[in-house]
All heavy atoms as TSV, in Angstrom:
chain	resi	resn	atom	element	x	y	z
A	1	MET	N	N	-15.459	96.591	103.427
A	1	MET	CA	C	-14.736	95.361	103.673
A	1	MET	C	C	-13.271	95.699	103.914
A	1	MET	O	O	-12.640	96.419	103.162
A	1	MET	CB	C	-14.913	94.432	102.471
A	1	MET	CG	C	-14.100	93.184	102.555
A	1	MET	SD	S	-14.447	92.164	101.110
A	1	MET	CE	C	-14.053	90.622	101.829
A	2	ALA	N	N	-12.708	95.182	104.949
A	2	ALA	CA	C	-11.308	95.428	105.271
A	2	ALA	C	C	-10.410	94.563	104.408
A	2	ALA	O	O	-10.794	93.491	103.955
A	2	ALA	CB	C	-11.055	95.139	106.746
A	3	HIS	N	N	-9.210	95.062	104.146
A	3	HIS	CA	C	-8.230	94.265	103.424
A	3	HIS	C	C	-6.873	94.447	104.074
A	3	HIS	O	O	-6.582	95.466	104.679
A	3	HIS	CB	C	-8.203	94.618	101.933
A	3	HIS	CG	C	-7.986	96.070	101.638
A	3	HIS	ND1	N	-8.997	97.000	101.684
A	3	HIS	CD2	C	-6.879	96.735	101.282
A	3	HIS	CE1	C	-8.506	98.183	101.374
A	3	HIS	NE2	N	-7.230	98.054	101.123
A	4	SER	N	N	-6.044	93.426	103.956
A	4	SER	CA	C	-4.745	93.488	104.621
A	4	SER	C	C	-3.679	94.019	103.684
A	4	SER	O	O	-3.719	93.834	102.475
A	4	SER	CB	C	-4.343	92.110	105.154
A	4	SER	OG	O	-4.217	91.197	104.101
A	5	CYS	N	N	-2.688	94.653	104.260
A	5	CYS	CA	C	-1.560	95.219	103.530
A	5	CYS	C	C	-0.648	94.087	103.062
A	5	CYS	O	O	-0.291	93.210	103.849
A	5	CYS	CB	C	-0.794	96.167	104.450
A	5	CYS	SG	S	0.746	96.784	103.716
A	6	PRO	N	N	-0.231	94.096	101.790
A	6	PRO	CA	C	0.649	93.049	101.300
A	6	PRO	C	C	2.064	93.157	101.884
A	6	PRO	O	O	2.820	92.201	101.870
A	6	PRO	CB	C	0.675	93.273	99.789
A	6	PRO	CG	C	0.328	94.704	99.609
A	6	PRO	CD	C	-0.605	95.039	100.744
A	7	ASN	N	N	2.405	94.317	102.437
A	7	ASN	CA	C	3.738	94.523	102.991
A	7	ASN	C	C	3.835	94.125	104.457
A	7	ASN	O	O	4.737	93.393	104.840
A	7	ASN	CB	C	4.148	95.992	102.813
A	7	ASN	CG	C	5.570	96.260	103.248
A	7	ASN	OD1	O	6.486	95.575	102.817
A	7	ASN	ND2	N	5.742	97.267	104.096
A	8	CYS	N	N	2.885	94.588	105.272
A	8	CYS	CA	C	3.005	94.354	106.714
A	8	CYS	C	C	1.853	93.553	107.317
A	8	CYS	O	O	1.916	93.145	108.465
A	8	CYS	CB	C	3.152	95.677	107.460
A	8	CYS	SG	S	1.640	96.665	107.518
A	9	GLY	N	N	0.763	93.343	106.553
A	9	GLY	CA	C	-0.354	92.551	107.041
A	9	GLY	C	C	-1.388	93.306	107.848
A	9	GLY	O	O	-2.375	92.728	108.278
A	10	THR	N	N	-1.203	94.598	108.065
A	10	THR	CA	C	-2.171	95.398	108.823
A	10	THR	C	C	-3.500	95.439	108.073
A	10	THR	O	O	-3.533	95.624	106.861
A	10	THR	CB	C	-1.652	96.849	109.004
A	10	THR	OG1	O	-0.448	96.816	109.749
A	10	THR	CG2	C	-2.681	97.737	109.707
A	11	TYR	N	N	-4.603	95.257	108.810
A	11	TYR	CA	C	-5.928	95.363	108.200
A	11	TYR	C	C	-6.299	96.826	108.083
A	11	TYR	O	O	-6.162	97.596	109.025
A	11	TYR	CB	C	-6.972	94.608	109.019
A	11	TYR	CG	C	-6.873	93.124	108.804
A	11	TYR	CD1	C	-6.159	92.330	109.673
A	11	TYR	CD2	C	-7.467	92.517	107.694
A	11	TYR	CE1	C	-6.042	90.964	109.464
A	11	TYR	CE2	C	-7.358	91.168	107.480
A	11	TYR	CZ	C	-6.641	90.389	108.369
A	11	TYR	OH	O	-6.524	89.053	108.144
A	12	ASN	N	N	-6.751	97.213	106.901
A	12	ASN	CA	C	-7.142	98.585	106.616
A	12	ASN	C	C	-8.589	98.594	106.155
A	12	ASN	O	O	-9.031	97.688	105.452
A	12	ASN	CB	C	-6.247	99.156	105.513
A	12	ASN	CG	C	-4.808	99.266	105.956
A	12	ASN	OD1	O	-4.424	100.229	106.581
A	12	ASN	ND2	N	-4.005	98.253	105.648
A	13	SER	N	N	-9.331	99.635	106.524
A	13	SER	CA	C	-10.740	99.713	106.155
A	13	SER	C	C	-10.893	99.992	104.666
A	13	SER	O	O	-9.973	100.472	104.000
A	13	SER	CB	C	-11.453	100.792	106.975
A	13	SER	OG	O	-10.847	102.051	106.739
A	14	GLU	N	N	-12.080	99.670	104.146
A	14	GLU	CA	C	-12.390	99.884	102.739
A	14	GLU	C	C	-12.197	101.352	102.381
A	14	GLU	O	O	-12.527	102.245	103.153
A	14	GLU	CB	C	-13.835	99.464	102.473
A	14	GLU	CG	C	-14.234	99.571	101.031
A	14	GLU	CD	C	-15.652	99.095	100.793
A	14	GLU	OE1	O	-16.292	98.618	101.730
A	14	GLU	OE2	O	-16.093	99.215	99.656
A	15	GLY	N	N	-11.654	101.601	101.210
A	15	GLY	CA	C	-11.447	102.965	100.750
A	15	GLY	C	C	-10.111	103.553	101.157
A	15	GLY	O	O	-9.780	104.659	100.765
A	16	THR	N	N	-9.326	102.819	101.955
A	16	THR	CA	C	-8.016	103.294	102.376
A	16	THR	C	C	-7.034	103.124	101.223
A	16	THR	O	O	-6.932	102.045	100.638
A	16	THR	CB	C	-7.510	102.493	103.597
A	16	THR	OG1	O	-8.485	102.589	104.631
A	16	THR	CG2	C	-6.199	103.018	104.109
A	17	ASN	N	N	-6.331	104.189	100.848
A	17	ASN	CA	C	-5.385	104.133	99.738
A	17	ASN	C	C	-3.972	103.784	100.189
A	17	ASN	O	O	-3.179	103.279	99.399
A	17	ASN	CB	C	-5.358	105.461	98.993
A	17	ASN	CG	C	-6.670	105.739	98.293
A	17	ASN	OD1	O	-7.277	104.846	97.731
A	17	ASN	ND2	N	-7.117	106.981	98.343
A	18	PHE	N	N	-3.650	104.083	101.449
A	18	PHE	CA	C	-2.324	103.798	101.982
A	18	PHE	C	C	-2.473	103.076	103.309
A	18	PHE	O	O	-3.353	103.388	104.105
A	18	PHE	CB	C	-1.532	105.097	102.187
A	18	PHE	CG	C	-1.201	105.786	100.892
A	18	PHE	CD1	C	-2.063	106.707	100.341
A	18	PHE	CD2	C	-0.031	105.487	100.215
A	18	PHE	CE1	C	-1.783	107.328	99.143
A	18	PHE	CE2	C	0.268	106.108	99.018
A	18	PHE	CZ	C	-0.610	107.036	98.473
A	19	CYS	N	N	-1.610	102.102	103.544
A	19	CYS	CA	C	-1.663	101.316	104.773
A	19	CYS	C	C	-1.476	102.201	105.996
A	19	CYS	O	O	-0.566	103.033	106.037
A	19	CYS	CB	C	-0.574	100.238	104.736
A	19	CYS	SG	S	-0.483	99.274	106.258
A	20	GLN	N	N	-2.316	101.999	106.987
A	20	GLN	CA	C	-2.230	102.766	108.234
A	20	GLN	C	C	-1.090	102.283	109.119
A	20	GLN	O	O	-0.693	102.968	110.046
A	20	GLN	CB	C	-3.563	102.672	108.986
A	20	GLN	CG	C	-4.729	103.231	108.200
A	20	GLN	CD	C	-4.545	104.691	107.850
A	20	GLN	OE1	O	-4.456	105.536	108.739
A	20	GLN	NE2	N	-4.447	104.996	106.578
A	21	GLY	N	N	-0.520	101.109	108.804
A	21	GLY	CA	C	0.577	100.567	109.594
A	21	GLY	C	C	1.956	100.928	109.067
A	21	GLY	O	O	2.871	101.188	109.836
A	22	CYS	N	N	2.117	100.939	107.722
A	22	CYS	CA	C	3.454	101.162	107.170
A	22	CYS	C	C	3.505	102.178	106.036
A	22	CYS	O	O	4.579	102.522	105.561
A	22	CYS	CB	C	4.057	99.834	106.706
A	22	CYS	SG	S	3.261	99.144	105.235
A	23	GLY	N	N	2.351	102.631	105.552
A	23	GLY	CA	C	2.316	103.648	104.502
A	23	GLY	C	C	2.381	103.112	103.085
A	23	GLY	O	O	2.402	103.880	102.133
A	24	THR	N	N	2.408	101.802	102.907
A	24	THR	CA	C	2.450	101.220	101.567
A	24	THR	C	C	1.179	101.548	100.806
A	24	THR	O	O	0.088	101.480	101.369
A	24	THR	CB	C	2.607	99.682	101.653
A	24	THR	OG1	O	3.849	99.389	102.280
A	24	THR	CG2	C	2.555	99.031	100.290
A	25	ARG	N	N	1.334	101.907	99.525
A	25	ARG	CA	C	0.152	102.175	98.702
A	25	ARG	C	C	-0.607	100.864	98.512
A	25	ARG	O	O	-0.028	99.841	98.185
A	25	ARG	CB	C	0.551	102.739	97.346
A	25	ARG	CG	C	-0.651	103.053	96.479
A	25	ARG	CD	C	-0.275	104.042	95.388
A	25	ARG	NE	N	-1.394	104.371	94.559
A	25	ARG	CZ	C	-2.342	105.245	94.852
A	25	ARG	NH1	N	-2.304	105.890	95.994
A	25	ARG	NH2	N	-3.313	105.486	94.018
A	26	LEU	N	N	-1.926	100.908	98.722
A	26	LEU	CA	C	-2.767	99.727	98.608
A	26	LEU	C	C	-3.466	99.718	97.260
A	26	LEU	O	O	-3.948	100.744	96.795
A	26	LEU	CB	C	-3.811	99.697	99.730
A	26	LEU	CG	C	-3.241	99.703	101.145
A	26	LEU	CD1	C	-4.364	99.868	102.152
A	26	LEU	CD2	C	-2.461	98.433	101.409
A	27	ALA	N	N	-3.520	98.553	96.641
A	27	ALA	CA	C	-4.229	98.403	95.376
A	27	ALA	C	C	-5.721	98.464	95.654
A	27	ALA	O	O	-6.180	98.011	96.702
A	27	ALA	CB	C	-3.872	97.073	94.734
A	28	PRO	N	N	-6.500	99.004	94.724
A	28	PRO	CA	C	-7.950	99.005	94.919
A	28	PRO	C	C	-8.460	97.571	94.949
A	28	PRO	O	O	-7.884	96.698	94.293
A	28	PRO	CB	C	-8.485	99.761	93.711
A	28	PRO	CG	C	-7.388	99.767	92.720
A	28	PRO	CD	C	-6.107	99.589	93.466
A	29	PRO	N	N	-9.517	97.304	95.705
A	29	PRO	CA	C	-10.049	95.942	95.774
A	29	PRO	C	C	-10.570	95.493	94.416
A	29	PRO	O	O	-11.046	96.307	93.627
A	29	PRO	CB	C	-11.174	96.036	96.804
A	29	PRO	CG	C	-11.523	97.479	96.866
A	29	PRO	CD	C	-10.275	98.238	96.506
A	30	ALA	N	N	-10.467	94.218	94.149
A	30	ALA	CA	C	-10.951	93.665	92.887
A	30	ALA	C	C	-12.466	93.814	92.815
A	30	ALA	O	O	-13.155	93.662	93.814
A	30	ALA	CB	C	-10.564	92.208	92.778
A	31	GLN	N	N	-12.953	94.105	91.637
A	31	GLN	CA	C	-14.390	94.260	91.462
A	31	GLN	C	C	-15.029	92.899	91.237
A	31	GLN	O	O	-14.453	92.030	90.601
A	31	GLN	CB	C	-14.661	95.171	90.283
A	31	GLN	CG	C	-14.051	96.542	90.495
A	31	GLN	CD	C	-14.931	97.622	89.964
A	31	GLN	OE1	O	-15.853	97.359	89.231
A	31	GLN	NE2	N	-14.659	98.838	90.337
A	32	ALA	N	N	-16.199	92.754	91.767
A	32	ALA	CA	C	-16.923	91.496	91.601
A	32	ALA	C	C	-17.348	91.336	90.150
A	32	ALA	O	O	-17.669	92.304	89.481
A	32	ALA	CB	C	-18.167	91.485	92.490
A	33	PRO	N	N	-17.349	90.122	89.662
A	33	PRO	CA	C	-17.795	89.905	88.288
A	33	PRO	C	C	-19.279	90.225	88.140
A	33	PRO	O	O	-20.041	90.148	89.093
A	33	PRO	CB	C	-17.533	88.420	88.046
A	33	PRO	CG	C	-17.391	87.817	89.389
A	33	PRO	CD	C	-16.963	88.901	90.326
A	34	ALA	N	N	-19.644	90.579	86.938
A	34	ALA	CA	C	-21.046	90.901	86.670
A	34	ALA	C	C	-21.918	89.673	86.919
A	34	ALA	O	O	-21.498	88.544	86.697
A	34	ALA	CB	C	-21.207	91.380	85.234
A	35	ALA	N	N	-23.116	89.924	87.379
A	35	ALA	CA	C	-24.056	88.827	87.648
A	35	ALA	C	C	-24.416	88.140	86.342
A	35	ALA	O	O	-24.571	88.776	85.305
A	35	ALA	CB	C	-25.310	89.375	88.314
A	36	LYS	N	N	-24.548	86.833	86.399
A	36	LYS	CA	C	-24.927	86.066	85.217
A	36	LYS	C	C	-26.388	86.315	84.895
A	36	LYS	O	O	-27.205	86.528	85.787
A	36	LYS	CB	C	-24.695	84.576	85.453
A	36	LYS	CG	C	-23.247	84.215	85.550
A	36	LYS	CD	C	-23.070	82.726	85.694
A	36	LYS	CE	C	-21.601	82.367	85.747
A	36	LYS	NZ	N	-21.410	80.913	85.789
A	37	ARG	N	N	-26.697	86.299	83.605
A	37	ARG	CA	C	-28.082	86.469	83.157
A	37	ARG	C	C	-28.542	85.171	82.515
A	37	ARG	O	O	-27.772	84.472	81.875
A	37	ARG	CB	C	-28.201	87.602	82.136
A	37	ARG	CG	C	-27.867	88.956	82.682
A	37	ARG	CD	C	-28.132	90.068	81.686
A	37	ARG	NE	N	-27.727	89.711	80.326
A	37	ARG	CZ	C	-28.249	90.249	79.227
A	37	ARG	NH1	N	-29.172	91.154	79.309
A	37	ARG	NH2	N	-27.835	89.880	78.034
A	38	PHE	N	N	-29.820	84.895	82.665
A	38	PHE	CA	C	-30.394	83.682	82.100
A	38	PHE	C	C	-31.648	84.034	81.323
A	38	PHE	O	O	-32.402	84.935	81.701
A	38	PHE	CB	C	-30.714	82.672	83.209
A	38	PHE	CG	C	-29.482	82.203	83.938
A	38	PHE	CD1	C	-29.058	82.847	85.083
A	38	PHE	CD2	C	-28.736	81.147	83.442
A	38	PHE	CE1	C	-27.905	82.431	85.746
A	38	PHE	CE2	C	-27.586	80.730	84.099
A	38	PHE	CZ	C	-27.176	81.368	85.246
A	39	CYS	N	N	-31.864	83.319	80.245
A	39	CYS	CA	C	-33.034	83.526	79.397
A	39	CYS	C	C	-34.297	83.148	80.170
A	39	CYS	O	O	-34.375	82.063	80.742
A	39	CYS	CB	C	-32.908	82.664	78.143
A	39	CYS	SG	S	-34.363	82.734	77.086
A	40	PRO	N	N	-35.311	84.034	80.171
A	40	PRO	CA	C	-36.557	83.714	80.875
A	40	PRO	C	C	-37.379	82.642	80.155
A	40	PRO	O	O	-38.249	82.022	80.757
A	40	PRO	CB	C	-37.300	85.048	80.900
A	40	PRO	CG	C	-36.771	85.804	79.729
A	40	PRO	CD	C	-35.332	85.374	79.584
A	41	ASN	N	N	-37.075	82.396	78.877
A	41	ASN	CA	C	-37.834	81.415	78.104
A	41	ASN	C	C	-37.275	79.994	78.246
A	41	ASN	O	O	-38.006	79.073	78.545
A	41	ASN	CB	C	-37.863	81.821	76.627
A	41	ASN	CG	C	-38.731	80.910	75.795
A	41	ASN	OD1	O	-39.874	80.657	76.142
A	41	ASN	ND2	N	-38.181	80.416	74.708
A	42	CYS	N	N	-35.954	79.836	78.052
A	42	CYS	CA	C	-35.387	78.479	78.046
A	42	CYS	C	C	-34.398	78.228	79.183
A	42	CYS	O	O	-33.983	77.094	79.405
A	42	CYS	CB	C	-34.710	78.191	76.711
A	42	CYS	SG	S	-33.159	79.080	76.446
A	43	GLY	N	N	-33.985	79.291	79.891
A	43	GLY	CA	C	-33.090	79.129	81.023
A	43	GLY	C	C	-31.618	79.090	80.681
A	43	GLY	O	O	-30.773	78.969	81.566
A	44	ALA	N	N	-31.265	79.239	79.402
A	44	ALA	CA	C	-29.852	79.234	78.997
A	44	ALA	C	C	-29.156	80.496	79.495
A	44	ALA	O	O	-29.770	81.557	79.605
A	44	ALA	CB	C	-29.745	79.146	77.483
A	45	GLU	N	N	-27.860	80.385	79.787
A	45	GLU	CA	C	-27.087	81.557	80.205
A	45	GLU	C	C	-26.897	82.474	79.008
A	45	GLU	O	O	-26.613	82.019	77.897
A	45	GLU	CB	C	-25.730	81.133	80.757
A	45	GLU	CG	C	-24.938	82.297	81.323
A	45	GLU	CD	C	-23.645	81.867	81.988
A	45	GLU	OE1	O	-23.478	80.668	82.261
A	45	GLU	OE2	O	-22.812	82.740	82.227
A	46	VAL	N	N	-27.070	83.779	79.227
A	46	VAL	CA	C	-26.931	84.774	78.174
A	46	VAL	C	C	-25.669	85.575	78.447
A	46	VAL	O	O	-25.495	86.131	79.534
A	46	VAL	CB	C	-28.170	85.706	78.114
A	46	VAL	CG1	C	-28.010	86.758	77.027
A	46	VAL	CG2	C	-29.440	84.899	77.903
A	47	ALA	N	N	-24.778	85.632	77.479
A	47	ALA	CA	C	-23.510	86.348	77.639
A	47	ALA	C	C	-23.750	87.840	77.844
A	47	ALA	O	O	-24.716	88.412	77.317
A	47	ALA	CB	C	-22.637	86.119	76.421
A	48	ALA	N	N	-22.855	88.474	78.601
A	48	ALA	CA	C	-22.951	89.908	78.861
A	48	ALA	C	C	-22.930	90.675	77.546
A	48	ALA	O	O	-22.155	90.363	76.639
A	48	ALA	CB	C	-21.795	90.353	79.747
A	49	GLY	N	N	-23.805	91.647	77.420
A	49	GLY	CA	C	-23.862	92.488	76.242
A	49	GLY	C	C	-24.767	91.967	75.136
A	49	GLY	O	O	-25.042	92.674	74.180
A	50	TYR	N	N	-25.229	90.727	75.229
A	50	TYR	CA	C	-26.105	90.157	74.214
A	50	TYR	C	C	-27.549	90.528	74.524
A	50	TYR	O	O	-27.957	90.546	75.679
A	50	TYR	CB	C	-25.965	88.637	74.162
A	50	TYR	CG	C	-24.711	88.154	73.475
A	50	TYR	CD1	C	-23.472	88.665	73.818
A	50	TYR	CD2	C	-24.760	87.188	72.501
A	50	TYR	CE1	C	-22.320	88.228	73.203
A	50	TYR	CE2	C	-23.605	86.745	71.875
A	50	TYR	CZ	C	-22.392	87.272	72.227
A	50	TYR	OH	O	-21.255	86.834	71.609
A	51	ARG	N	N	-28.311	90.809	73.465
A	51	ARG	CA	C	-29.720	91.167	73.633
A	51	ARG	C	C	-30.657	90.012	73.361
A	51	ARG	O	O	-31.828	90.074	73.679
A	51	ARG	CB	C	-30.079	92.351	72.744
A	51	ARG	CG	C	-29.373	93.618	73.147
A	51	ARG	CD	C	-29.746	94.793	72.305
A	51	ARG	NE	N	-30.794	94.491	71.348
A	51	ARG	CZ	C	-31.298	95.339	70.484
A	51	ARG	NH1	N	-30.861	96.547	70.456
A	51	ARG	NH2	N	-32.248	94.983	69.642
A	52	PHE	N	N	-30.150	88.972	72.706
A	52	PHE	CA	C	-30.984	87.823	72.367
A	52	PHE	C	C	-30.315	86.535	72.848
A	52	PHE	O	O	-29.096	86.398	72.817
A	52	PHE	CB	C	-31.207	87.744	70.851
A	52	PHE	CG	C	-32.012	88.889	70.325
A	52	PHE	CD1	C	-31.390	90.059	69.915
A	52	PHE	CD2	C	-33.393	88.828	70.256
A	52	PHE	CE1	C	-32.125	91.128	69.439
A	52	PHE	CE2	C	-34.134	89.900	69.780
A	52	PHE	CZ	C	-33.502	91.058	69.372
A	53	CYS	N	N	-31.129	85.601	73.275
A	53	CYS	CA	C	-30.639	84.303	73.729
A	53	CYS	C	C	-30.074	83.544	72.531
A	53	CYS	O	O	-30.747	83.422	71.503
A	53	CYS	CB	C	-31.788	83.519	74.364
A	53	CYS	SG	S	-31.342	81.817	74.811
A	54	SER	N	N	-28.880	83.010	72.671
A	54	SER	CA	C	-28.274	82.269	71.563
A	54	SER	C	C	-28.859	80.863	71.441
A	54	SER	O	O	-28.638	80.185	70.442
A	54	SER	CB	C	-26.755	82.198	71.746
A	54	SER	OG	O	-26.445	81.500	72.940
A	55	SER	N	N	-29.615	80.440	72.427
A	55	SER	CA	C	-30.208	79.101	72.402
A	55	SER	C	C	-31.588	79.087	71.744
A	55	SER	O	O	-31.876	78.214	70.942
A	55	SER	CB	C	-30.298	78.560	73.831
A	55	SER	OG	O	-30.788	77.249	73.844
A	56	CYS	N	N	-32.441	80.069	72.086
A	56	CYS	CA	C	-33.807	80.052	71.563
A	56	CYS	C	C	-34.224	81.328	70.839
A	56	CYS	O	O	-35.300	81.394	70.279
A	56	CYS	CB	C	-34.799	79.750	72.686
A	56	CYS	SG	S	-35.001	81.099	73.870
A	57	GLY	N	N	-33.388	82.376	70.870
A	57	GLY	CA	C	-33.682	83.619	70.151
A	57	GLY	C	C	-34.552	84.614	70.880
A	57	GLY	O	O	-34.888	85.661	70.335
A	58	THR	N	N	-34.916	84.341	72.114
A	58	THR	CA	C	-35.763	85.257	72.881
A	58	THR	C	C	-35.027	86.562	73.157
A	58	THR	O	O	-33.852	86.568	73.491
A	58	THR	CB	C	-36.169	84.617	74.225
A	58	THR	OG1	O	-36.922	83.423	73.965
A	58	THR	CG2	C	-36.991	85.571	75.091
A	59	ASN	N	N	-35.732	87.686	73.003
A	59	ASN	CA	C	-35.174	89.003	73.316
A	59	ASN	C	C	-35.058	89.105	74.844
A	59	ASN	O	O	-36.050	89.045	75.548
A	59	ASN	CB	C	-36.073	90.111	72.778
A	59	ASN	CG	C	-35.502	91.487	72.991
A	59	ASN	OD1	O	-34.599	91.699	73.786
A	59	ASN	ND2	N	-36.033	92.444	72.253
A	60	VAL	N	N	-33.833	89.267	75.331
A	60	VAL	CA	C	-33.601	89.361	76.778
A	60	VAL	C	C	-33.210	90.775	77.182
A	60	VAL	O	O	-32.879	91.032	78.327
A	60	VAL	CB	C	-32.539	88.338	77.247
A	60	VAL	CG1	C	-33.045	86.923	77.071
A	60	VAL	CG2	C	-31.221	88.540	76.534
A	61	GLY	N	N	-33.274	91.701	76.221
A	61	GLY	CA	C	-33.021	93.108	76.483
A	61	GLY	C	C	-31.628	93.414	76.741
A	61	GLY	O	O	-31.087	94.274	77.222
């Protein structure tokens, strides 16, 4: 995914550390948030890192 330089606006390809237009150091792209998990038994959202559903107690691994 291309991203634009905050200094000059030049579009740079993914993985580029420095702008190809002006040489400004580019920040790494933001990481996407982790996918939400849902309990297979009751459908409640399960928080990241939890092994059991807080709504019904089902083991969600």
